[in-house]
N, C-alpha and C positions, 0 to 999 in steps of 0.2 A: 779322506781315508784312502789309503793306497789299495790297489787291487792285488789280491793274492792269487797264487796258482790254484788254490782250492775253491775260489769263487766260481759258482756256477753261472751260466748265462742267464738263468731265471732270476737269480739274486741280483745280478747286475742290472737287469732290465727294470726291476722294481724299485731301484733307488730313485728318489724323487727327481733329481736333475736329469736322469737318463730317461725315465718313463715319460717325460714331457717333450722329448725331442721330436716325436712324430707330429706334434701339434704345431711346430715352428713354421713349416711351409704353409700350413693352413692359415696361421695368423697373418703371414705376409700377404697371402692372396686376398684374404677378406679385408684387411686394413687398406690394401691398395685400391680396393673397389668401393670403399666406404662412401666416397663422395661421387661415385659414378651413377648414371641414371639407372643402372641395373637394379640396385637395391631400392630404388624409389618407384619402380614400376608398380602399377596396381593400386596406388593410393586412392582412396575414395572410389574403389572400383566396383562396388556392387551395382549391377544394372538398375537404372531408374529412368523415369521420364519426368520432365518438368511440366507441372500442371499450370504454372502461371508465375508472373512477376509483379511485384508492386514496390516501387522505389528501388532500392538496392537488393531487396529480398527475393528469394525464390522459394517456391513450394515444390518439393521433390516427392515423388511417389515410387515406392519400391514394392513390386508385386512378387508373390511366391513363384519360384521357377517351375518350369514344367516338371511334372512327376511328383510334386509336393502337394499333398492334400491341404486345401485351405482350412484354416482353423475356424473360419466364420467370424473372426474378430480382426479389427484394425488397431493400430497404435499411432498416435500423433506425438512426435518428439519435438520438444523445444530445447535446443542445445544452449550452451553458454554463449553469452554475447561477446566475451572478451577473447575467445579462441575460435579457431575454425571448427566447423561442425564435424569434420571427418575424423576427429579422435574417436567418434562412435562408429566410424567406418574406415579404419586405418588401412587394412588390406585383407584379402581373403584369408580366413582362419583367425584373424584378429579384428573382428568387426561385430559389434552388437547388432547393427542393422542387418547384416548378413545372417546372423544367428536367428534373428526373429523371423525373417522371411523364410528361412529354411525350416522353421517350425510352422509355417503356414499363415503367418500374419501379413496383412498389407500394411506397410509402414509409410506414414506421411512425415516428412521432416522439413522444418522451416530453416532454410539457410539464410542467416542474417546478412550475409555478404560482407564486403569490406566498405567501411564508411568512406564517403567521398568528402571533399572539402566542405561542401555546403551542408553535410550531415552534422556539422558542428552545432547546428540549431535543432537537431532531432532530439525530442524530449522522451522521457520515460512514457509519457502518455501516448506519444506517437508509436513507440515500439509495441506497447501492449494493447492499447485501444484501437490502433490503426492496423499495423502490420500483423501482429499475432491474431487479432480478431478476424482479419481478412483471411488468413491462412486456415484458421479453424473452420470458418464458414465454407471455404473451398473444399476442404477435406470432408466435411459433413455432407456436402452436396454430392461429391464424387462417390462417397461410401454409401449414400442413401439412408442416412440415419440422423435423427435430431440430436443424439448424444454420442460422443466418442470418448474412448480412453485417452488420457494424456500422460506423457512422461516428460519431466523437466530435469535437465542436468545442470548442476551448479547454479549460476545466476539464472539460467533458463528455468530451473526449478522454482526459484523465488518468483519469477514472472508467472509460471504456471499456477502457483498457489494464489497469487493476486488475481489472475484471470479467473480461476475457478470460484473465487469469492464473488467476483463481479458478475460472472455469467454461469451460475451453477446449473442452469437449465441445459447447458451445452456439453457438460462434462460427465461421463459415465463413471469413470474412476480416475484417480490421480496418483501417479507414482513420482516421488521426489527422490532423485538420485544425488547424494552429497549436496543438498540444497540448503543454503543458509536461511534460517527463519528468525532466530534470535541472534541479532548481530552484536550483542554485548557479551556473548560467551567469550571467555578470555583466550582467544586464539591469537596467533602471531599477527595476522592481518588486522585484527581488531586493534591491537596495540599500535600498529603503524598508523592506521586511519585516525586514531584518537590522540596522537601525539600533540596535535595542535600546531606543529611547525610547518605543515603543508597547507597552503592556501589554495584549495581546489577551485574556488571561484576565480582567482587570479590566473591560475593555470588555464582554465577554460577560456578566459578572456583573451589571453595572449596566444595560446596554441590553437584554439579552436577545438579540434579533436585531441584528446589526450594521447600523446605519442605512445606507440606500441613498445618502443625501447624503454620508456619510463615504466610501463606496466610490467615488462619482463624483469627489469632490475628490482622492482618492488618484490616480486615473488622470489627472486634470487636472494634478497636480504633475509627472507624467512628461513632459508636453508643455506647458509653461507658456505657450507662444505659440500653442497649438493653436486657441483660440477666436479670437484675432486673425486667424490665417490663414483660419479658416472664414469670418469676416465679410468678409475681403478677397476670398475666392473667390466669396462670394455677390454682393457688389457688382459684381465683374467680370463674372459670368455671369448676373446677374439677368434679363437680357433673354430667356434661354433657358428656356422653360416647363418642359421636361423636367428641367433642372438644378434649378430651384426646387422641382419636385415631389419629387425625390429628397431635396433638402435638408430639406423639410418632413417627409417620411417618416422620415428618420434622426433628426431632432430629436424627433419623436413617440415613436420607439423609445427614445431616450435618456431622455426624460422619464418613460417608463413604468418607473420604477425598481424594483429588486428588492433587498430586504435579504437578508443572508446569515445563515442560522440560526446562533445564537451558538455552540452546542456544536460544530457542524461546522466553523465558521470557526476556532475555537481549535485544533482538531486539525490542520486544513488548514495553518495558518500555522506551528505549532510543528513538526509531524512532516515536512512537505514543504518549505516555504520555508526554515525555519531549520535543521532537522537533515538535510534531503535524504535521508530514509530510503528513498524508493521506489527510486531508482537504486542505492542501496547494498544493496538486498535485505533491508532490516531493517524495512520498514513493516508494521504489523500492523493488521488490520481485525477487530475483535472478538477472537476467540482464534486467528485465522488469519493466518499470515505471508504476505505477498504477494511471490511470486517471479516477476518478469517473464519469466524463462526458461521458465516453464510455458506461455507463449503458444505454441500449436501451429499456428496458422493463418498464412497470408501476411499481411504488414503493409505498408501503404502510408502513407508519411509525406509529408504536404503541408505545406510551410512557406512563409511569406511573407518575401521577401528584405528588406523594410524594416520588419519587425515589431520594435517596441521593447518590446512587452508580453511576448511569448514569443519570444526570439531564436531563430533557426534552429538554433543549436547545442543548445538545450534540447530541441527536438523530435527532432533527429537522434540524440540520445544513446541512443535505444533500440537503435540499431545496435550499440552496444557490448555489449549484453546478448544479443541474439538471433543466430542463425546468419546469416551474410552472405547466403545464398541466399533467406532468408525475408523480407528487407526490401527494398522499393523506395522511391525518394524522388522527389519532384517539387517544384521551386521554383515559386512563384507570384509574380507582380508585386504591388506594393502592400504595405500594412501589415496589421495584425491584422484589421481590419474591411474595409479596401479590397479585399483579395483576394477577399472574398465578394460585395461589392456594386458594385465599380467596373465601369463599362461596358467598360473596357479589359481587365480581368483576370478577371471572373467566368466568361466563356465558356471560358477555359482550365481553370478549376476544374471546370466541368461536364463538359467533354470528358475530362479526366483521370480523373475518377471513373467515368464511363461505360466507358471503355476498361479500367480496372482491374477493375471488377465483372464485365464480360463475359469478361475474360481468366481470371478465377478462378471462373467459373461451372462447377460440376461438374468441376473439375479440367481445364478445357479452355482453350486459348489461342484468342482470338477477335479478329479485326481487322474492325471494323464498316466501315471505309472500303473494304476489298476483299471484304467479305462472305465471308471464309474462316474455317473453324473446324477445328481439329485437336486431337487428343487430346494432352495434355501428356506 
């Protein structure tokens, strides 16, 4: 449309192609810095101490900073095995760990580490009965309590549920964050795992550890247009420095790939995804049968409404096993990862966990907003 002499400067400035001009230099600056160390500073930056190591695993302790009144409660976190733990501690302002210590919690987190060549022989038994059990005992000893609250994310949530069934005397409350329980819910990953064309036993034999690139490609197949949409989103919002910072941090986390120990992966796919033994009560770990009905603590199920990796029905299936009064549920906005790091949704996650933990502290109901506490 041609400009006329009657056009005012205000009318011209509000035309779409003109009003975007001021963003152009910002886009150039931010995109030029996308792969620089500047936007990757502060990853996994919440201050912590290392309480110990076993094998490739570390137990990390995060204490409330000075000036924050302790809540009187701790939280033990078991992250996913197939991604680096710091998706829960991406950077300041986008960190579940930071949010919880800022609310006065002492947080213990098991960093599974990166599998080494000889970890190809590490079994699910080793991960849960050895490393996870060691970390829980260390945290209990440090906190000075016989029972502690546990939160498990994704596969770490599956491990947490299994552990709570095997060692109910050690767990005060259990929070499951986007954790698969019923592996036959018709999600995209279920379809892939049950196609029958992938011989996981042969892969474990040939590769040892299941290659991280293979796992990443598997998840990309679930959302074939995912990368295109990411680039579209980046181009649209590249003028926003905070958006580009988060984009760079997430991509650094994705690039920090983790292979899956071969023996553990073989049992994980066969027994859980293909045979769905956990929800059936037929899953065995070592010589012990895992009966989810033996979970004796309150359970909080957090599921993401748009999760295609772990559909909500998969997480909520634990309600079929436990007493109805034992389980509470809360829906989160976003997808499998978005519910944890999205500016729109992460605060709901933090607040929900806070209220749940304080409600179940020493068998008391607690409402932080009204500062009232009553014996349950």
